[in-house]
C-alpha positions as a LaTeX table, in Angstrom:
\begin{tabular}{lrrr}
\hline
Residue & $x$ (\AA) & $y$ (\AA) & $z$ (\AA) \\
\hline
Met1 & $-10.37$ & $-33.51$ & $-43.02$ \\
Glu2 & $-10.59$ & $-32.80$ & $-39.29$ \\
Pro3 & $-10.65$ & $-29.13$ & $-38.20$ \\
Thr4 & $-7.48$ & $-27.75$ & $-36.68$ \\
Val5 & $-7.61$ & $-27.05$ & $-32.96$ \\
Gln6 & $-6.08$ & $-23.66$ & $-32.18$ \\
Phe7 & $-4.72$ & $-23.35$ & $-28.65$ \\
Phe8 & $-3.35$ & $-19.83$ & $-29.01$ \\
Ser9 & $-5.12$ & $-16.72$ & $-30.27$ \\
Gly10 & $-4.04$ & $-13.17$ & $-30.86$ \\
Phe11 & $-4.60$ & $-10.19$ & $-28.58$ \\
Asn12 & $-8.04$ & $-8.63$ & $-29.08$ \\
Ala13 & $-10.34$ & $-5.98$ & $-27.65$ \\
His14 & $-11.79$ & $-8.35$ & $-25.06$ \\
Asp15 & $-8.29$ & $-8.95$ & $-23.71$ \\
Phe16 & $-7.79$ & $-5.20$ & $-23.31$ \\
Val17 & $-11.04$ & $-5.02$ & $-21.32$ \\
Phe18 & $-9.81$ & $-7.95$ & $-19.23$ \\
Leu19 & $-6.61$ & $-6.02$ & $-18.44$ \\
Ala20 & $-8.60$ & $-2.89$ & $-17.61$ \\
Glu21 & $-10.77$ & $-4.85$ & $-15.16$ \\
Ala22 & $-7.63$ & $-6.30$ & $-13.59$ \\
Ala23 & $-6.20$ & $-2.79$ & $-13.27$ \\
Trp24 & $-9.38$ & $-1.77$ & $-11.43$ \\
Arg25 & $-8.93$ & $-4.72$ & $-9.05$ \\
Thr26 & $-5.33$ & $-3.63$ & $-8.49$ \\
Leu27 & $-6.51$ & $-0.11$ & $-7.67$ \\
Leu28 & $-9.23$ & $-1.46$ & $-5.37$ \\
Ile29 & $-6.99$ & $-3.65$ & $-3.22$ \\
Ser30 & $-4.25$ & $-1.00$ & $-3.19$ \\
Ala31 & $-6.56$ & 1.86 & $-2.17$ \\
Leu32 & $-8.16$ & $-0.20$ & 0.60 \\
Ser33 & $-4.81$ & $-1.37$ & 1.96 \\
Ile34 & $-3.19$ & 2.06 & 1.78 \\
Ala35 & $-6.14$ & 3.79 & 3.47 \\
Leu36 & $-6.45$ & 1.32 & 6.34 \\
Gly37 & $-2.69$ & 0.83 & 6.62 \\
Ser38 & $-2.04$ & 4.57 & 6.77 \\
Phe39 & $-4.58$ & 4.99 & 9.56 \\
Leu40 & $-3.11$ & 2.11 & 11.58 \\
Gly41 & 0.43 & 3.24 & 10.78 \\
Gly42 & $-0.30$ & 6.72 & 12.08 \\
Leu43 & $-1.70$ & 5.23 & 15.27 \\
Phe44 & 1.29 & 2.90 & 15.66 \\
Gly45 & 3.71 & 5.77 & 14.97 \\
Trp46 & 2.11 & 7.84 & 17.71 \\
Ile47 & 2.33 & 4.89 & 20.13 \\
Leu48 & 6.00 & 4.38 & 19.30 \\
Tyr49 & 6.71 & 8.08 & 19.73 \\
Glu50 & 5.16 & 8.08 & 23.18 \\
Gly51 & 7.76 & 5.46 & 24.08 \\
Lys52 & 5.70 & 3.30 & 26.38 \\
Ile53 & 7.58 & 0.21 & 27.54 \\
Trp54 & 4.92 & $-2.20$ & 26.33 \\
Ala55 & 4.94 & $-0.55$ & 22.91 \\
Thr56 & 8.70 & $-0.82$ & 22.64 \\
Val57 & 8.73 & $-4.44$ & 23.77 \\
Leu58 & 5.65 & $-5.74$ & 21.94 \\
Leu59 & 4.71 & $-3.47$ & 19.04 \\
Ala60 & 8.13 & $-2.50$ & 17.66 \\
Pro61 & 9.36 & $-6.09$ & 17.07 \\
Val62 & 6.11 & $-7.02$ & 15.32 \\
Leu63 & 6.35 & $-4.03$ & 12.98 \\
Asp64 & 10.01 & $-4.79$ & 12.33 \\
Ala65 & 9.05 & $-8.35$ & 11.38 \\
Phe66 & 6.48 & $-7.18$ & 8.84 \\
Arg67 & 9.00 & $-4.72$ & 7.37 \\
Ser68 & 11.79 & $-7.30$ & 7.22 \\
Val69 & 10.08 & $-10.49$ & 5.99 \\
Pro70 & 9.50 & $-10.47$ & 2.20 \\
Leu71 & 5.91 & $-9.64$ & 1.41 \\
Ile72 & 5.38 & $-12.72$ & $-0.75$ \\
Ile73 & 6.26 & $-14.96$ & 2.21 \\
Gln74 & 3.80 & $-13.10$ & 4.43 \\
Leu75 & 1.05 & $-13.54$ & 1.85 \\
Val76 & 1.58 & $-17.26$ & 1.36 \\
Leu77 & 1.94 & $-18.00$ & 5.08 \\
Phe78 & $-1.17$ & $-16.06$ & 6.06 \\
Tyr79 & $-3.30$ & $-17.48$ & 3.23 \\
Asn80 & $-2.41$ & $-21.03$ & 4.22 \\
Phe81 & $-2.46$ & $-20.49$ & 7.98 \\
Ala82 & $-5.75$ & $-18.55$ & 8.17 \\
Pro83 & $-8.02$ & $-21.61$ & 7.61 \\
Ile84 & $-6.28$ & $-23.41$ & 10.50 \\
Ile85 & $-7.51$ & $-20.75$ & 12.92 \\
Gly86 & $-10.98$ & $-20.65$ & 11.37 \\
Leu87 & $-10.57$ & $-17.74$ & 8.96 \\
Asn88 & $-11.85$ & $-18.81$ & 5.56 \\
Leu89 & $-10.73$ & $-15.80$ & 3.55 \\
Asp90 & $-10.69$ & $-15.47$ & $-0.21$ \\
Pro91 & $-7.55$ & $-14.24$ & $-2.01$ \\
Phe92 & $-8.77$ & $-10.62$ & $-2.00$ \\
Ala93 & $-9.43$ & $-10.54$ & 1.75 \\
Ser94 & $-6.17$ & $-12.32$ & 2.57 \\
Gly95 & $-4.15$ & $-10.06$ & 0.31 \\
Ala96 & $-5.82$ & $-6.91$ & 1.61 \\
Ala97 & $-5.22$ & $-7.95$ & 5.23 \\
Ile98 & $-1.49$ & $-8.54$ & 4.76 \\
Leu99 & $-1.03$ & $-5.46$ & 2.56 \\
Thr100 & $-2.77$ & $-3.37$ & 5.21 \\
Ile101 & $-0.50$ & $-4.58$ & 8.00 \\
Tyr102 & 2.55 & $-4.27$ & 5.75 \\
Thr103 & 1.58 & $-0.69$ & 4.90 \\
Ala104 & 0.97 & 0.08 & 8.58 \\
Ala105 & 4.43 & $-1.20$ & 9.46 \\
Leu106 & 6.01 & 1.09 & 6.87 \\
Val107 & 3.87 & 4.12 & 7.70 \\
Ala108 & 4.52 & 3.75 & 11.45 \\
Asn109 & 8.13 & 4.88 & 11.09 \\
Val110 & 7.06 & 7.68 & 8.74 \\
Ala111 & 4.44 & 8.88 & 11.23 \\
Arg112 & 6.85 & 8.77 & 14.14 \\
Gly113 & 9.34 & 10.78 & 12.11 \\
Gly114 & 6.65 & 13.35 & 11.38 \\
Ile115 & 5.87 & 13.80 & 15.06 \\
Glu116 & 9.56 & 14.08 & 15.88 \\
Ala117 & 9.95 & 16.71 & 13.14 \\
Val118 & 7.92 & 19.17 & 15.22 \\
Gly119 & 10.33 & 20.78 & 17.65 \\
Glu120 & 9.74 & 20.70 & 21.37 \\
Pro121 & 9.89 & 24.53 & 21.68 \\
Met122 & 6.94 & 24.83 & 19.33 \\
Arg123 & 4.97 & 22.23 & 21.28 \\
Arg124 & 5.78 & 23.91 & 24.59 \\
Ala125 & 4.61 & 27.21 & 23.12 \\
Ala126 & 1.33 & 25.61 & 22.14 \\
Arg127 & 0.83 & 24.24 & 25.61 \\
Ser128 & 1.69 & 27.61 & 27.13 \\
Leu129 & $-1.12$ & 29.14 & 25.08 \\
Gly130 & $-3.56$ & 26.86 & 26.86 \\
Met131 & $-3.84$ & 24.07 & 24.30 \\
Ser132 & $-4.49$ & 20.59 & 25.60 \\
Tyr133 & $-2.37$ & 17.63 & 24.56 \\
Trp134 & $-4.89$ & 16.58 & 21.92 \\
Gln135 & $-5.28$ & 20.13 & 20.60 \\
Asp136 & $-1.51$ & 20.29 & 20.29 \\
Leu137 & $-1.55$ & 17.12 & 18.22 \\
Arg138 & $-4.45$ & 18.26 & 16.06 \\
Tyr139 & $-3.47$ & 21.86 & 15.33 \\
Ile140 & 0.33 & 21.79 & 15.61 \\
Val141 & 1.84 & 18.32 & 15.25 \\
Phe142 & $-0.36$ & 16.81 & 12.55 \\
Pro143 & $-0.31$ & 19.77 & 10.09 \\
Ile144 & 3.42 & 20.48 & 10.41 \\
Gly145 & 4.60 & 16.89 & 10.80 \\
Gly146 & 2.28 & 15.70 & 8.03 \\
Arg147 & 3.79 & 18.14 & 5.56 \\
Ala148 & 7.29 & 17.09 & 6.55 \\
Val149 & 6.73 & 13.41 & 5.86 \\
Phe150 & 4.18 & 13.65 & 3.04 \\
Pro151 & 6.72 & 12.80 & 0.30 \\
Ser152 & 7.78 & 9.71 & 2.26 \\
Trp153 & 4.17 & 8.62 & 2.63 \\
Val154 & 3.59 & 9.04 & $-1.11$ \\
Gly155 & 6.62 & 6.82 & $-1.74$ \\
Val156 & 5.17 & 4.17 & 0.56 \\
Ala157 & 1.78 & 4.36 & $-1.15$ \\
Leu158 & 3.26 & 3.97 & $-4.63$ \\
Gly159 & 5.43 & 1.10 & $-3.42$ \\
Val160 & 2.44 & $-0.72$ & $-1.95$ \\
Met161 & 0.52 & $-0.26$ & $-5.18$ \\
Lys162 & 3.32 & $-1.98$ & $-7.09$ \\
Asp163 & 3.76 & $-4.63$ & $-4.39$ \\
Ser164 & 0.07 & $-5.51$ & $-4.75$ \\
Ala165 & 1.17 & $-7.52$ & $-7.80$ \\
Leu166 & 2.44 & $-10.16$ & $-5.37$ \\
Val167 & $-1.14$ & $-10.96$ & $-4.35$ \\
Ser168 & $-1.31$ & $-12.84$ & $-7.66$ \\
Val169 & 0.40 & $-15.78$ & $-5.93$ \\
Leu170 & $-2.86$ & $-16.30$ & $-4.01$ \\
Gly171 & $-4.90$ & $-16.49$ & $-7.21$ \\
Tyr172 & $-6.26$ & $-12.95$ & $-7.09$ \\
Val173 & $-6.54$ & $-11.79$ & $-10.69$ \\
Glu174 & $-4.98$ & $-8.35$ & $-10.53$ \\
Leu175 & $-2.99$ & $-6.71$ & $-13.31$ \\
Leu176 & 0.09 & $-8.95$ & $-13.18$ \\
Lys177 & $-1.93$ & $-12.16$ & $-12.93$ \\
Ala178 & $-4.13$ & $-11.09$ & $-15.83$ \\
Ser179 & $-1.01$ & $-10.35$ & $-17.87$ \\
Gln180 & 0.37 & $-13.81$ & $-17.14$ \\
Ile181 & $-2.91$ & $-15.41$ & $-18.22$ \\
Leu182 & $-2.97$ & $-13.48$ & $-21.50$ \\
Ile183 & 0.72 & $-14.12$ & $-22.22$ \\
Thr184 & 0.15 & $-17.86$ & $-21.83$ \\
Arg185 & $-2.76$ & $-17.75$ & $-24.27$ \\
Thr186 & $-1.58$ & $-15.22$ & $-26.85$ \\
Gln187 & 2.21 & $-15.71$ & $-26.71$ \\
Glu188 & 2.61 & $-11.94$ & $-27.07$ \\
Pro189 & 4.54 & $-10.94$ & $-23.93$ \\
Phe190 & 5.93 & $-7.66$ & $-25.26$ \\
Leu191 & 2.52 & $-6.27$ & $-26.24$ \\
Ile192 & 0.74 & $-7.39$ & $-23.09$ \\
Leu193 & 3.47 & $-6.24$ & $-20.70$ \\
Thr194 & 3.50 & $-2.89$ & $-22.49$ \\
Phe195 & $-0.22$ & $-2.52$ & $-21.83$ \\
Ala196 & 0.24 & $-3.66$ & $-18.22$ \\
Gly197 & 3.05 & $-1.14$ & $-17.71$ \\
Ala198 & 0.86 & 1.58 & $-19.19$ \\
Phe199 & $-1.93$ & 0.71 & $-16.75$ \\
Tyr200 & 0.48 & 0.82 & $-13.80$ \\
Phe201 & 1.71 & 4.20 & $-15.00$ \\
Ala202 & $-1.87$ & 5.44 & $-15.36$ \\
Leu203 & $-2.56$ & 4.40 & $-11.77$ \\
Ser204 & 0.63 & 5.82 & $-10.27$ \\
Tyr205 & 1.30 & 9.01 & $-12.20$ \\
Pro206 & $-1.84$ & 10.94 & $-11.10$ \\
Ile207 & $-0.89$ & 10.26 & $-7.47$ \\
Ser208 & 2.63 & 11.58 & $-8.02$ \\
Leu209 & 1.33 & 14.60 & $-9.91$ \\
Tyr210 & $-1.25$ & 15.48 & $-7.27$ \\
Ala211 & 1.32 & 15.03 & $-4.50$ \\
Glu212 & 3.69 & 17.39 & $-6.30$ \\
Lys213 & 0.96 & 20.03 & $-6.60$ \\
Leu214 & 0.16 & 19.72 & $-2.90$ \\
Glu215 & 3.82 & 20.16 & $-1.95$ \\
Lys216 & 4.07 & 23.30 & $-4.09$ \\
Arg217 & 0.87 & 24.70 & $-2.58$ \\
Trp218 & 2.14 & 24.07 & 0.95 \\
Ala219 & 5.48 & 25.69 & 0.12 \\
Gln220 & 3.80 & 28.99 & $-0.79$ \\
\hline
\end{tabular}
C-alpha cells in the first residue's frame, strides 16, 4: 500500500517562530520608514511653512500625490519601474523607500501644523530677546509645536506600521504575508490570524502607551 501524501499540516511551534520572525521584519521596515519619513516630513513641513514659491509649486503637488494615491499602487509601480531606471532593489528596499516617502508626505502637514501652532507674538518675543532665527526654531518652535502635534504624529506612525502589511504584494515576508503562507498550508485561518493580530497589538500598544505617558508628563 502506497503511503499517503499529506499536503496540509497543523499549526506547530515552528510556525509560531515563523510568525515571530515576520513580526520582527514588520517592526524593522516600519521603524526604518517612520524614522526616515519623520525626518524628511519635518523638513518638508518647514519648507511648506516658509511658503517659498518653488516649494508651493513643486513640493506640495508631489506630497499631495503620495497622500492621495493608494499605497499599494505606489508600491507596485515603484517596484516594477525601478529596474527600468537601473535600480535593482529587493522587496525590502523598495517597500522601505515608498513607505518612507509616504510617511514624509503625511508628516509634512503635521509638521507644518506644529510650526503654525506657535503664535507669532511668542516668536517675536523670542527674536526681541536676541535669539536668531535658528535659535527660535530650536528652543521655541520645536518644543512647543512638537508637543502640539505629537498625538497626530503617533497616529501617523501607527498607521504606517499597519500599512506596512501592503509590502507583502512585493514578496516581502512580513507578518501578513507569513500569515497567508501558513493559512494556505495549515487551513487554520482563525488561529493564525489571531496570532497575527496579537503580534500587531504587541507592536502597536507599547507605542500608544509610551505616547500617553509622554503627553501626561508634558501636561504637568
